[in-house]
N, C-alpha and C positions, 0 to 999 in steps of 0.2 A: 466688362469684363476683362476683353481680350486688351482693352486699351492699358488696362491695369498691370498687367502679367508683364514683367520685366525680363529680358533678355537673360541678364546675370540670374535670376529666379531661378529660368530653366538650366542655364549652365551647370547651376548649382547641383539641382534635384539631378540632373543626368549624371553627374559626377558620383554623388553617392549612389546611384543605380547602380553603376558601375564596376564602382569600388567596394560595395558592401558598408560602407563606412563613413562617419561623417568625418571623421580623423584622417583616411586616407583620402575624402575627395577635398578636405581641405589642403592636405601638401599639394595635392595635385593641380590645384587651383592658384596655389599663393598667396593665400588669403589665410585670417583665422578663422578654428572652426568654428567661432562662438557666428561669425559672419554667414558661414555656410548653414547653418541651424536658422539663424532669423530667416534668411533667404527665402528656405524650405518653409519654413512657419509661415512665411508671407501666403508663397503659391496655395499650399493648402488651407489656408484661411477663406482666401480669394476661391479657389476652387470648392471649398463645404467638405472636402472630403480628405480624408489620412491616406496621404501615399505612402506612407514606410511604415511597420514596424518596426520600433524601435525596441531592441535589444540591448542585453554590455555585451555581445557578442559582436554585436555590428545591425545594421537595418536592412530589412527584408521588403522587397517589395508588396504591397496589399494587390489587389485584383486591379482598383482602381489605377492603382500606380503604375504595373504593367501596361492597361491599357494607353495612361497619357503616355510615358515613356515612348512607347509606338510612334506615338503619334507629332510628340517635342524634337524626334530625330528627325522626322519628315519636315516639319517646320525649319527648323534650322538650316537643313538643307540646302532647304527651298532658298531660304533668304541669303546664307553663302553664294547661290549662283546667283542672286539677284544683284549682288556686289560684284561679282566678277563678270557679270553679261554688262553693267556700270562703268566699271573700269575699263575694260576693253573695248565700249561703246566710244568713249571719252579720250582714245589715243587716236590723235590727230593722222593720219596717212598711211596705217596699217588699216588692212582690211579683217572683219572676223568669220568664222566660219562654224556652226555647232552645231555636231553632228549626233543623232541619238542612236545608239544599236543594242540590238541584242545577240551581237555574237563577237567572236574575239576577231581580233586585229592579227592572228596569228600567220596566217596566211590564206589567199583565197581573192576574188573580183575586188572586194571592197580596198584591203590591202596594195593590192595593184594600183588601183586608182588614188590611192593615198597618197603613195610614194610618188606619182607621176607630178599628183599635185603638189606637193610639198618642194618640187624639183622646180617647178614652173613659176610657182606663186610663194617663195620662203618669206615674203614679207606680214603673210595673211595667218592672224592669230586662229588656230584651230584646236576647238576643244570637243570631248569627247563624254557624251553623258548615258552609262548604261545600264535601262533597267526593262521593265517589264514593257509590254505594248501598249494595254490601257494609258499609262502614266506616260509613254514616251509621243502618244498623240493627241494627249492632254498637253503637252508641252508645247507639241506642234501647233495644234490653232491655237495659242495664246502666243507664240511668234518666239519661245524661250531659247527654240531649238529653228535650226533652217532646216534638216531634211532626216529622216530617220528610215535606218536601213534595218529589214526584219524577215522573219521566215515568211512564206506564202506568198501571195502577189499582191500588186499598190495596193494602196487601200484609197481606191478612186471617189467613194463617200466623202474622203478627207481633204482627200487634193490631187494633183497629178500624181505620177509615178511612171515606172516601168520597171520589169523583171531585169536585173541586171547581171545572174546568173542562176543554173540550176546545181546542185554540186548533188555528189554519189553520197549515201549511206552504207554508214561503216557501223558494227558493231564491237563494241568496246569489249574482252575478256582478258582475262587474266591472261599474261605470259607465260608460257610453260603447261598451261590445263590441255584439257584435253580438244578443244576447238581452237588454238591458238596457231597451230599447225598447218589448218585448211587455206585454200589458196580463196574459196568462196564458200559463205554458206548460204543455205536455204531456210527459210521460215521451219520448213519443218525440225530442223536441226534443233529448231531451239525452243522450242512450243511449250517445253514443261521447263524454260528457264525461269530465272527469279531477276527483274527489271529493274533496273536501278533508274528512279529518275527525280530530278529537280521539283518543288513545287512550287518554284519561281519562274516565269515564262522564259524558255518558250518548252519548259518542262510538261507541262500541260498539254500542249500540243502534240509530244514526246508519247506521252501517256496514252492519246486519244489513237495516233496511230499503230503503236502497237497492239493497241485493244481490237484496231480494224485486222488486222495481218491477221492476227492469232486467231478471232474468232473466226474470222474465212476457213480455218482449219479444225473449226467444229471442238476447240477447246477454251476453256478461259483460262486470260492469262494472268501471271501471276507478277502484280507491279507493285511497287514501294516508293513510297513520296518521303523525301526528305527535302526538311529544310533546307539545306546545302546551296553551293553553289557547286559550278560545274566540276573544278577541282576537285572539292571536296567529293562528287559523286565517281569522279575514276579511283581517287584513293583507296573506295569501296571496292571498287570493280578489282582494284589490284591486291588488293584483300582477299578475293575469291568472295566476297561476299553477295556477287551474281553478276549481271552486265548491264553494258549501256548501249543506248541506240545514239547516233551521233551522226553530224554531217561530216564533209569531208575538211571543212575551217577548222576544226577540234586536231584534226592531225597534226596541228603545224607547232603545239606543243607537247613535249614529251613529259608522260606519265609515269611513274616508278611503277612498272611491275605490268603494265596496259602493251597489249597488242590490238592495233584495229584489223578488221578483217571484213572484206567487202560481204554483204547480205545481200539476196535477194536474187533477180534474173538479170542484171545490170540496169535494169531502167526502173531502177526504184534513187529517184531521185527529187528532191527538195527546191523549189523556188527560194529567191532572197530578193527583194524588191527596192527599191527605192521611193519615197513618200516625201513631196512639200507642196507647199503652198503655193498655186502658181500668180497668186498679189506679192509676195515676197520677190523684191526688186534688189535684195544684194548681190552685188554683183561677185562677192569670191563663189556663192552659191550659184549664182548663174555658169560660170569659169568651170566648176566641180561636177556639174550636172553635164555640161558637151563632155570632160575626159571619161565620165562615167555612161554616155551613150558611146564612145567608141569602143570602150571595153565590152558593154553588152552586146556591141556587133560583133566584135572577134569572138565573142562566146558562142555566136548563133541564140541567145537568146531575144535580140533586138533585130528584125530586119529592117 
């Protein structure tokens, strides 16, 4: 069945799912509506399920369609990445480096390393992939990316690595609110606050960290998980719907009506580490690791 499913069928299906209409999908794709309908029908026939509820007002995904849409987007993303990798590998004379990360490059040690690397090696084609830890480690194991930067210690069960930096923890609060004027917060000050976290990584890790700290005070933490990226979580904080726990690198970006206040006793820090496969002999990777070691020693994270 997999061999019979065509990319155009998936593209047509996703276009209908995103626009909610066969007519709008045909306009987006620049093909006739009958061609879009035919491709989707062929896909449904191959799968043996209905992907849409067809109505005069448009098309709505069925439960099977919702499940297939999520996986289909991932398949196309992997295909795009494979094409990009093949193209970059075929560029004679230019190195390439692919970095997986769960953090922002707005500030912090990884940004510092990257700036030095690009200044010294402008001919290297650097690509970034931002995703959850599980997917990044899978891509690393299959040599789809060269190195992973993520919260926590290095994943020694996967490969080599070291801690690049330890970042301070801050509480994101509504600017102008009661907490915004404080120089530093204790956990006792926020034990009854509503914490907002992302359902995507590193949101679950932040959730667990909040639970541990508030539970130590004999309270049950109120934590709301949203299927949103970090920028949207900060928007909710700015609207006064709760507070957020963030590492220092988040502060490199300004968010509307949001202030960042240090929390804890000054020793609230989270490690961020690099992990790579030792058998990867990519010269660009080795140069990047060398610069990262220098930065880690400067931070005191590596002796």
